[in-house]
C-alpha positions, -999 to 999 in steps of 0.1 A, spaced: -548 745 -206 -537 709 -213 -559 690 -238 -573 659 -223 -557 631 -242 -588 612 -254 -597 609 -291 -629 596 -306 -621 572 -334 -638 568 -368 -665 540 -370 -644 522 -396 -614 521 -373 -610 485 -362 -601 489 -324 -629 500 -302 -603 512 -276 -566 518 -281 -543 526 -252 -510 542 -262 -481 545 -237 -504 555 -208 -485 566 -177 -497 581 -144 -474 598 -119 -485 608 -84 -467 632 -61 -465 630 -24 -450 653 3 -425 643 28 -414 660 60 -381 650 76 -373 666 109 -345 659 134 -321 679 155 -297 683 126 -321 691 97 -356 700 88 -366 694 51 -399 696 33 -402 684 -3 -421 664 -29 -414 630 -43 -433 610 -69 -440 574 -79 -454 559 -111 -488 543 -106 -487 533 -143 -459 534 -167 -460 530 -205 -492 508 -208 -502 500 -243 -529 476 -258 -559 477 -280 -593 459 -280 -618 452 -308 -656 449 -307 -667 420 -286 -634 416 -268 -635 411 -230 -604 421 -211 -595 410 -176 -570 431 -157 -552 412 -129 -524 420 -105 -518 424 -68 -532 454 -47 -513 485 -58 -505 472 -92 -525 500 -110 -557 482 -120 -581 508 -106 -559 537 -118 -560 524 -153 -598 520 -152 -602 556 -139 -581 568 -168 -601 548 -193 -633 561 -178 -620 597 -179 -622 602 -142 -585 608 -140 -561 623 -167 -529 604 -175 -495 620 -170 -485 608 -204 -498 589 -234 -533 588 -248 -565 567 -251 -584 564 -284 -619 551 -281 -650 548 -302 -686 545 -288 -704 549 -256 -685 540 -225 -701 532 -191 -680 527 -160 -689 511 -127 -658 516 -105 -670 532 -72 -702 515 -61 -729 540 -54 -711 570 -70 -736 590 -90 -766 581 -68 -785 607 -47 -789 593 -12 -822 610 -5 -839 597 -36 -855 563 -39 -841 535 -60 -867 542 -87 -859 579 -88 -822 571 -88 -827 549 -119 -837 581 -138 -812 603 -121 -782 579 -126 -792 568 -161 -797 603 -174 -768 622 -157 -742 595 -154 -750 572 -183 -765 597 -207 -796 577 -214 -827 594 -228 -858 595 -206 -878 575 -232 -851 548 -232 -852 546 -194 -891 545 -193 -890 517 -219 -866 496 -197 -875 506 -161 -896 475 -154 -869 452 -167 -843 471 -146 -863 469 -114 -871 432 -120 -834 424 -127 -822 443 -96 -844 421 -73 -848 450 -49 -886 444 -46 -903 469 -23 -870 486 -15 -870 502 -49 -892 530 -35 -871 534 -4 -844 561 0 -811 545 -11 -792 560 18 -807 529 36 -792 505 10 -764 481 17 -734 479 -7 -749 448 -23 -781 467 -30 -762 497 -45 -744 472 -68 -777 456 -79 -791 490 -88 -761 504 -106 -753 472 -125 -790 466 -135 -792 501 -150 -758 497 -168 -766 463 -182 -799 476 -197 -782 506 -213 -771 506 -249 -733 508 -247 -702 500 -266 -677 497 -237 -683 486 -201 -657 491 -174 -661 471 -141 -639 472 -110 -643 443 -85 -681 449 -86 -689 412 -81 -671 410 -48 -702 424 -30 -729 405 -49 -744 372 -39 -736 342 -62 -771 340 -77 -772 377 -87 -736 374 -99 -744 345 -123 -774 363 -136 -753 394 -143 -727 372 -161 -755 359 -183 -767 394 -191 -731 405 -197 -726 377 -222 -757 390 -240 -743 424 -245 -709 409 -255 -727 390 -282 -740 423 -294 -704 434 -300 -700 453 -267 -665 454 -252 -660 447 -215 -630 455 -193 -631 439 -159 -605 443 -131 -607 415 -105 -588 395 -80 -611 366 -87 -595 344 -114 -628 326 -119 -644 358 -130 -616 364 -154 -616 329 -169 -654 329 -172 -658 362 -189 -626 373 -206 -609 363 -238 -579 386 -232 -560 394 -201 -537 422 -189 -513 415 -160 -501 446 -142 -472 445 -117 -462 477 -98 -477 499 -125 -460 481 -154 -475 458 -180 -461 423 -172 -481 405 -199 -510 410 -223 -526 383 -245 -548 352 -244 -565 348 -210 -553 312 -204 -517 320 -213 -516 351 -190 -533 334 -161 -511 304 -163 -480 326 -162 -495 347 -134 -503 317 -112 -470 301 -118 -448 331 -113 -468 349 -86 -482 323 -64 -470 343 -35 -494 371 -45 -523 348 -38 -508 339 -4 -503 376 4 -539 384 -2 -552 353 16 -527 348 45 -533 318 66 -541 337 97 -565 360 79 -583 330 64 -585 314 98 -577 280 82 -588 252 105 -594 215 102 -621 215 129 -648 237 143 -664 227 176 -691 242 198 -701 238 234 -737 228 240 -745 263 251 -729 280 220 -738 254 193 -760 265 164 -793 249 172 -831 248 167 -858 229 186 -850 199 164 -813 196 174 -779 212 175 -747 211 155 -717 201 176 -687 199 152 -674 199 117 -640 185 108 -618 176 78 -589 152 76 -570 130 52 -587 96 51 -572 71 75 -558 99 98 -574 105 132 -565 141 136 -583 169 118 -559 191 97 -561 224 79 -535 212 52 -546 182 32 -526 161 8 -537 163 -29 -529 126 -32 -551 114 -4 -589 114 -1 -605 138 23 -630 130 51 -656 156 61 -672 147 94 -703 165 109 -716 156 144 -752 165 150 -773 160 182 -808 152 171 -833 163 198 -867 158 182 -876 124 170 -905 130 146 -885 147 118 -859 140 92 -825 158 90 -807 164 58 -770 173 56 -757 194 27 -721 204 20 -713 232 -4 -676 235 -13 -662 268 -25 -628 282 -34 -609 308 -13 -633 335 -28 -662 311 -18 -672 307 -54 -694 276 -53 -677 245 -68 -698 216 -59 -727 205 -36 -733 171 -21 -757 156 4 -760 122 21 -795 119 7 -780 116 -28 -765 82 -20 -795 58 -19 -771 30 -12 -762 42 23 -791 65 30 -805 59 65 -836 75 78 -833 94 111 -870 97 115 -881 85 149 -845 86 163 -827 109 187 -791 112 199 -758 121 184 -751 111 148 -719 115 127 -723 123 89 -692 114 69 -685 125 33 -655 113 13 -640 137 -12 -619 117 -38 -582 121 -38 -565 140 -67 -597 160 -74 -590 196 -64 -561 217 -74 -536 230 -48 -550 260 -31 -575 271 -4 -611 259 -1 -640 265 22 -669 244 34 -704 259 38 -727 236 57 -765 234 55 -789 213 75 -824 209 63 -856 197 79 -873 168 63 -847 171 35 -863 202 21 -869 231 45 -836 250 54 -828 245 91 -793 258 97 -768 274 74 -732 279 86 -709 297 59 -671 293 60 -674 267 88 -641 251 76 -613 265 55 -585 242 44 -556 241 20 -547 214 -6 -510 208 -9 -487 184 -27 -450 175 -22 -448 158 -56 -427 181 -78 -440 167 -111 -475 173 -100 -467 208 -88 -452 219 -121 -485 212 -137 -509 221 -109 -496 256 -102 -494 265 -138 -530 258 -146 -556 281 -128 -583 255 -127 -601 240 -97 -607 204 -107 -577 182 -117 -588 146 -114 -566 117 -123 -583 100 -152 -575 66 -169 -547 68 -195 -531 42 -218 -498 42 -236 -496 15 -263 -467 10 -287 -476 11 -324 -462 -15 -348 -435 -1 -370 
């Protein structure tokens, strides 16, 4: 019987986890048949090949790479779900893994019952420890009355809330996460980040695999870039992400193809199909470069952007507020703005009916090249939500200036404003 290649390390040993030449080989069968021959055989491919790195207490590692690069395979080996074909992992301390959302839950048990089930069987917590923290876990999960419902009725997002809430309130040394924030709403995600930073400050080590570069930048001080199972780069997060974004811009394009994103410069509705309430209806939303008449899905970094919203106000005795939330291609919120913020141009629509055009100007040279989305919200009397249309517009910022591109694509940040600079000669 093969010995599973995991070794517990002495407390005085500096790395919390050390990966030494981990490889994983998978076999698959092939069956070729034609008039001349019939062959059945096995072939293999390397999902991981000679991966080595080490992490100390308090390190946070982001694992990046395209689909099929080996991120999940590596996490499953680290969490001891799968055995490597070669190499070994040395680790010290209690490791908790959230890779497959909902795994370890019993579908017929309630959320409350599953806290005890999941925490004791999967996470190895003591019953007294769970009882001490259960009120905090339930409050953090925000499941409310659903906590006593069978979890077979839960959505993926509710599964995530439950699993992550239990894990974040468990005493741990190493936490492994695989794309878990992709199913969570932004408010819960930010709260989870804050809680994660608390456990990191307590010297916990976190390993996070994600396609979301914002997650990696926000949480991780180290980064591992995998490419077709091989380690392309390991080191400081900014250095690795800069190289990844510069050398693999096509990977982002592969994941977010233009047709899949449904990039569009305008969204229009007929009167029958328009999102509406008794107060009025939304007729269109459009983006274009300032000074151009035609809406576009590709906008120049060097030109300001006009966002135009046309709304048909039916009821006179109310006020209508227009709010734009801008997100990146993952719809991570970047900014929010409303016409009511600008007291200089604010015009009351109370007592008025008819069609009105709201226009917002986004400054030129503000956003990095890439894909962005607009979520639109209309409010009643500038407070009560009236309509919310997510992803109403998706557009791309581009630049044909090579000097700009060399800087923009090598820096994985969203805001790149042109700020005042001076160059003055100094006397000799």
